[in-house]
C-alpha positions in Angstrom: 80.5 122.4 78.4 78.4 121.4 81.4 78.6 117.9 82.8 75.3 115.9 82.8 73.8 115.3 86.2 73.8 111.6 87.3 71.4 109.9 89.7 72.9 108.4 92.8 72.1 105.9 95.5 73.2 107.2 98.9 73.7 104.2 101.2 74.2 104.0 104.9 77.1 101.6 105.7 76.6 100.0 109.1 73.4 97.9 109.2 72.7 98.4 105.5 75.8 97.2 103.5 77.4 95.3 106.4 76.4 93.8 109.7 76.4 96.5 112.3 78.7 95.9 115.3 78.9 98.9 117.5 81.9 101.2 116.7 83.6 98.7 114.4 87.3 99.5 114.3 88.7 96.2 113.1 88.6 95.2 109.4 88.4 91.6 110.5 84.9 92.3 111.9 83.5 93.4 108.4 80.7 91.1 107.3 79.0 92.3 104.1 75.3 91.2 103.8 74.5 88.6 101.2 73.7 89.9 97.8 74.9 93.5 98.4 77.8 93.5 95.9 75.6 92.0 93.1 72.8 94.5 93.8 75.2 97.5 93.8 76.6 96.2 90.5 73.1 96.2 89.0 72.5 99.8 90.2 75.9 100.9 88.9 75.2 99.3 85.5 72.0 101.4 85.3 74.0 104.7 85.7 73.7 105.3 89.4 76.6 106.7 91.3 77.0 104.9 94.6 77.9 106.9 97.7 78.2 105.8 101.3 77.0 108.2 103.9 77.9 107.3 107.5 77.7 108.8 110.9 80.8 107.7 112.8 80.4 109.1 116.3 82.8 106.5 117.6 85.6 108.8 116.4 84.2 111.8 118.2 83.6 109.8 121.3 87.2 108.6 121.3 86.2 104.9 120.8 88.3 104.7 117.6 90.8 106.8 115.6 90.2 108.0 112.0 92.9 105.5 110.9 90.8 102.6 112.3 87.7 103.9 110.6 89.7 104.2 107.3 90.9 100.6 107.7 87.4 99.3 108.1 86.2 101.5 105.2 89.1 100.1 103.0 88.0 96.6 103.7 84.3 97.4 102.9 85.4 99.0 99.6 87.7 96.0 98.8 84.9 93.6 99.3 82.6 95.7 97.1 85.2 95.5 94.2 85.5 99.2 93.6 81.8 99.8 93.0 81.5 102.7 95.4 82.1 106.1 93.9 82.6 107.9 97.2 82.4 107.6 100.9 81.4 110.4 103.3 81.5 110.2 107.1 80.8 112.5 110.0 82.6 112.0 113.3 80.4 114.4 115.2 78.6 113.1 118.4 74.9 113.2 118.8 73.4 116.2 120.5 76.0 118.7 119.2 75.3 121.2 116.4 76.4 119.6 113.1 75.6 120.2 109.5 77.1 116.8 108.5 75.7 114.3 111.0 72.6 112.6 109.8 69.8 113.5 109.8 71.4 116.8 108.5 71.9 116.5 104.7 75.4 118.0 104.7 77.2 114.9 103.6 74.7 114.2 100.8 74.7 117.8 99.6 78.5 117.8 99.5 78.5 114.6 97.5 75.9 116.2 95.2 78.4 119.0 94.5 81.5 116.9 94.2 79.9 114.2 92.0 77.5 116.2 89.8 74.4 114.4 91.1 70.7 115.0 90.2 68.9 114.7 93.6 65.5 114.5 91.9 66.5 111.1 90.4 68.4 109.8 93.5 67.6 107.6 96.5 68.8 107.0 100.0 68.9 103.5 101.5 69.4 103.0 105.3 68.3 100.9 108.2 67.3 103.7 110.7 64.8 106.5 110.7 67.7 108.9 110.9 68.8 107.7 107.4 65.2 108.3 106.1 65.2 111.8 107.6 68.6 112.6 106.0 67.4 111.5 102.6 64.2 113.6 103.0 66.3 116.6 104.1 68.5 116.2 101.0 65.4 115.9 98.7 65.8 112.3 97.6 63.5 109.3 97.8 64.1 107.0 100.7 64.0 103.3 101.4 64.4 101.8 104.9 65.8 98.3 105.1 64.8 96.0 107.9 68.2 94.3 108.6 68.7 95.2 112.2 66.4 93.6 114.8 67.8 96.0 117.5 66.0 99.0 115.9 62.3 99.6 115.4 61.7 99.9 111.7 57.9 100.3 111.9 56.3 103.7 111.4 58.4 106.6 110.2 58.3 108.3 106.8 60.3 106.3 104.2 59.0 106.2 100.6 59.4 102.5 100.8 60.6 99.6 103.0 62.6 96.5 102.0 63.9 93.5 103.8 67.5 94.3 102.8 69.7 96.2 100.3 69.1 93.7 97.4 65.3 94.2 97.9 65.7 98.0 98.1 67.8 97.9 94.9 65.0 96.0 93.2 62.5 98.7 94.2 64.8 101.4 92.7 65.4 99.5 89.5 61.6 98.9 88.9 60.9 102.6 89.6 63.5 104.0 87.1 
């Protein structure tokens, strides 16, 4: 008997779910954006699997250890009350060949295999153009959130834009 494919929402972590502080290695620095938990709960209740996809070059650059990343990840997951189905991260540094580092779709495609995901009904939410490119490369619809004033969010190729993750979730819920 074959398992039914589920839709998913792939979500960038830093700058999308939580405030981005460069190379966060301390769980005390975790600040979840307002409305994120409630929005993820709404998506989950509509049958979406929720998967965090995160570049973490701070590990590859030696700014933090995997254990520090995992401590921050655990705090994010704790604050999201177990709503996240999986997290994927890539420690590779920019400029090096990598099948995992966004915009490559490696993490999303691995999650597809591991969690029986239907990419044709899935979305990617992120705050940078690299997230949009990753979603496109994985074959999912993309929404770029405008939560980080340090990055230009004009132009690019997302299927939609939103002020933040709750607004992006609303777009997804009205389209499905």
